[in-house]
C-alpha positions as CSV (number, residue, x, y, z in Angstrom):
1,M,-0.1,-0.3,0.1
2,D,1.2,3.4,-0.6
3,L,0.7,5.3,2.4
4,E,1.6,8.7,1.6
5,A,-1.1,8.3,-1.7
6,A,-3.7,6.9,1.0
7,R,-3.3,9.7,3.5
8,R,-4.0,12.2,0.3
9,E,-7.2,10.6,-0.2
10,I,-8.3,10.7,3.4
11,V,-7.5,14.5,3.6
12,A,-9.4,15.3,0.4
13,H,-12.4,12.8,1.4
14,A,-12.5,14.9,4.8
15,F,-12.5,18.0,2.7
16,S,-15.2,17.2,0.3
17,R,-17.6,16.2,3.1
18,L,-16.8,19.6,4.9
19,G,-17.5,21.4,1.3
20,I,-14.1,22.5,1.0
21,D,-12.6,22.7,-2.5
22,A,-8.9,23.0,-2.2
23,P,-7.0,19.8,-3.5
24,D,-3.6,21.4,-3.4
25,L,-3.9,22.3,0.4
26,A,-5.1,19.0,1.1
27,N,-2.2,17.4,-0.3
28,E,0.2,19.6,1.6
29,I,-1.6,18.8,4.9
30,A,-1.0,15.0,3.9
31,D,2.1,15.4,2.9
32,A,3.1,17.5,6.1
33,Y,1.4,14.5,8.2
34,S,3.8,12.1,6.6
35,R,6.8,14.0,6.8
36,E,6.3,14.3,10.8
37,R,5.3,11.0,11.1
38,D,8.5,9.8,9.5
39,E,10.7,12.0,11.6
40,G,9.2,10.9,14.6
41,I,10.2,7.0,13.8
42,Y,12.9,5.5,16.0
43,L,14.2,2.7,16.9
44,L,13.6,0.8,20.1
45,P,16.3,0.6,22.7
46,G,18.7,-2.4,21.9
47,A,17.3,-3.1,18.8
48,V,20.6,-2.7,16.7
49,E,22.4,-4.7,19.5
50,A,20.2,-7.6,19.2
51,L,20.5,-7.5,15.4
52,R,24.5,-7.2,15.9
53,H,24.0,-10.1,18.4
54,F,22.3,-12.3,15.8
55,R,24.8,-11.8,13.2
56,Q,27.7,-12.5,15.4
57,R,26.3,-15.5,16.0
58,G,25.9,-16.5,12.2
59,I,22.1,-16.5,12.3
60,R,20.8,-15.5,8.9
61,L,18.3,-12.7,9.0
62,A,15.3,-11.5,6.9
63,L,13.3,-8.4,6.9
64,V,9.8,-8.5,5.3
65,T,7.9,-5.4,5.2
66,N,4.5,-4.1,3.5
67,G,4.3,-0.6,1.9
68,S,5.8,1.3,-0.9
69,A,9.3,0.9,-2.0
70,A,10.7,4.7,-1.7
71,P,9.5,5.2,2.1
72,Q,10.5,1.6,3.2
73,R,14.0,2.0,1.6
74,R,14.5,5.3,3.2
75,K,13.7,4.1,6.6
76,I,16.1,1.2,5.9
77,E,19.0,3.5,4.7
78,R,18.3,6.1,7.5
79,F,18.9,3.4,10.3
80,G,21.6,1.7,8.5
81,L,19.6,-1.5,8.8
82,A,20.6,-3.1,5.4
83,P,24.1,-5.0,6.6
84,F,21.9,-6.8,9.2
85,F,19.8,-8.8,6.7
86,D,20.5,-11.7,4.0
87,F,17.3,-10.8,2.5
88,I,15.2,-7.7,2.3
89,V,11.4,-7.8,0.7
90,I,9.5,-4.9,0.1
91,E,5.8,-4.8,-1.0
92,G,6.5,-2.1,-3.5
93,E,9.7,-3.9,-4.9
94,F,8.2,-7.2,-5.0
95,G,4.6,-7.2,-5.9
96,T,2.7,-8.9,-3.2
97,S,2.5,-8.2,0.4
98,K,2.2,-10.3,3.6
99,P,0.5,-12.6,4.7
100,D,0.8,-13.9,1.2
101,E,2.6,-17.0,1.5
102,H,4.8,-16.4,-1.6
103,V,6.7,-13.7,0.4
104,Y,7.6,-16.3,2.7
105,T,8.6,-19.1,0.0
106,L,11.3,-16.5,-1.0
107,F,13.4,-18.0,1.9
108,Y,13.5,-21.6,1.1
109,T,17.1,-22.7,1.3
110,N,19.2,-25.1,-0.6
111,D,21.9,-27.3,1.1
112,L,24.6,-27.2,-1.7
113,S,27.5,-28.5,0.8
114,D,28.0,-31.3,-1.7
115,I,27.9,-29.3,-4.8
116,D,30.5,-27.4,-6.9
117,L,28.5,-24.6,-7.7
118,E,29.5,-21.7,-9.9
119,I,27.1,-18.6,-10.4
120,A,26.9,-16.1,-13.2
121,V,24.4,-13.5,-14.0
122,L,23.0,-13.0,-17.3
123,D,21.7,-9.4,-18.2
124,N,19.9,-8.5,-20.9
125,G,20.4,-4.7,-20.8
126,S,18.9,-4.0,-17.1
127,N,18.1,-0.4,-16.5
128,D,16.8,-1.0,-13.0
129,E,17.4,1.6,-10.5
130,H,19.4,-1.0,-8.3
131,R,21.5,-2.1,-10.9
132,G,24.5,-0.3,-9.5
133,Q,24.0,-2.0,-6.0
134,L,23.8,-5.5,-7.7
135,K,27.2,-4.9,-10.0
136,T,29.1,-3.8,-6.8
137,Y,27.4,-6.9,-4.7
138,L,28.5,-9.3,-7.7
139,A,31.9,-7.8,-7.9
140,D,32.2,-8.5,-4.0
141,Q,31.3,-12.2,-4.3
142,G,33.4,-12.7,-7.4
143,I,30.4,-13.5,-9.3
144,P,30.5,-12.3,-13.2
145,L,27.8,-10.3,-14.7
146,I,27.6,-11.4,-18.6
147,Q,26.0,-8.8,-20.9
148,T,23.6,-11.0,-23.3
149,G,23.4,-8.6,-26.2
150,F,19.6,-8.2,-25.7
151,D,17.4,-5.4,-24.5
152,N,15.4,-5.7,-21.6
153,S,11.9,-6.4,-23.4
154,V,10.0,-9.4,-22.8
155,A,10.7,-11.9,-25.2
156,P,10.6,-15.8,-24.3
157,Q,13.0,-16.9,-27.1
158,K,15.9,-14.8,-25.5
159,H,16.0,-16.9,-22.7
160,G,16.7,-19.9,-24.5
161,V,19.6,-17.9,-26.6
162,A,20.9,-16.7,-23.7
163,L,21.4,-19.9,-22.2
164,T,22.7,-21.8,-25.2
165,N,25.5,-19.1,-25.7
166,F,26.3,-19.4,-22.2
167,V,26.4,-23.5,-22.4
168,L,28.5,-23.3,-25.6
169,E,30.9,-20.8,-23.7
170,N,30.9,-22.6,-20.2
171,D,31.3,-26.0,-21.8
172,G,33.1,-27.6,-18.3
173,C,30.1,-28.1,-16.3
174,T,28.0,-31.3,-15.9
175,H,24.7,-29.4,-15.2
176,Y,23.5,-26.3,-15.6
177,L,20.6,-24.6,-13.8
178,F,18.7,-21.7,-15.3
179,L,16.7,-19.5,-12.7
180,D,14.9,-16.0,-13.6
181,S,15.7,-13.2,-11.3
182,D,11.9,-13.1,-10.5
183,M,11.4,-16.6,-10.1
184,W,11.9,-18.7,-6.9
185,F,11.5,-21.9,-5.3
186,V,8.7,-23.1,-3.2
187,E,10.1,-26.4,-1.4
188,E,13.5,-26.7,0.6
189,D,16.4,-28.3,-1.2
190,T,15.3,-27.8,-4.5
191,I,18.5,-27.7,-6.5
192,P,20.1,-31.0,-5.1
193,T,16.6,-32.7,-5.3
194,M,16.8,-31.8,-9.2
195,L,20.4,-32.8,-9.5
196,A,19.6,-36.0,-8.0
197,E,16.7,-36.8,-10.2
198,L,19.0,-35.9,-13.4
199,V,22.0,-38.2,-12.1
200,E,19.5,-40.9,-11.6
201,S,17.8,-40.4,-15.0
202,P,18.0,-42.6,-18.1
203,P,21.0,-41.3,-20.2
204,D,18.6,-39.6,-22.8
205,I,17.0,-37.1,-20.2
206,F,18.6,-34.0,-19.7
207,G,16.6,-31.6,-18.2
208,C,13.9,-31.1,-15.5
209,Q,11.8,-28.8,-14.1
210,A,11.0,-27.5,-10.5
211,R,7.8,-26.3,-8.7
212,I,8.3,-22.7,-8.8
213,S,6.6,-19.2,-8.2
214,G,6.8,-16.1,-10.2
215,F,7.0,-12.5,-9.6
216,Y,4.8,-11.7,-12.6
217,A,2.7,-15.1,-12.6
218,H,1.5,-15.0,-8.8
219,R,1.1,-18.5,-8.5
220,I,2.7,-21.7,-8.4
221,I,4.0,-23.0,-11.8
222,E,3.7,-26.9,-11.5
223,D,6.0,-29.3,-13.2
224,L,4.4,-29.5,-16.2
225,G,5.8,-33.4,-16.9
226,Y,7.9,-32.1,-19.6
227,E,11.1,-34.4,-20.4
228,F,13.8,-33.2,-22.8
229,D,15.8,-35.9,-24.4
230,S,18.8,-35.4,-26.4
231,R,17.3,-36.6,-30.2
């Protein structure tokens, strides 16, 4: 929910009931309230110390909050909270809100301790406002960011071409996992389960599909029973 817009609507409705035709003044009052409210927000005593304690113990943390992106990000930056969390999910960025179960399935984990996994990010000319942060994070983690040569318009065939090119240029791997940035797993240990199924499959089977959910689909996409063979 965009609280700033909602407050404007509330004040405008109050003015209308009072017979006052002053939309600019109504917006000024609503915006002034939003500013005063934001300035009055503070962290409870001991909050940062508690977060630091959890991090020092190696406990992974996620911040999940409803609301529009800009004001929530301002609060996170104002109080320096981002470094304490492994995941930050904001309704305005994610597209849905608590208590939607899809918000929480984002945090299903995979035990990759027995898998020699290498990660690369393929980019179709992204112009997202957080692209700079992503580039910095990937550089810090030693993860390559590869430009596919495509633009960021939606075209499913681009995925196939981008993945084909990547496989041909990186043919030293035994298996490849292709996952859109707006897709996520809905069960624990999906990656090792998929790998085990492929290893145990007949030699003419080389692909499988997991149960996933998507930002744009807002639903779980089931395994459709596709089997890919090498013929």
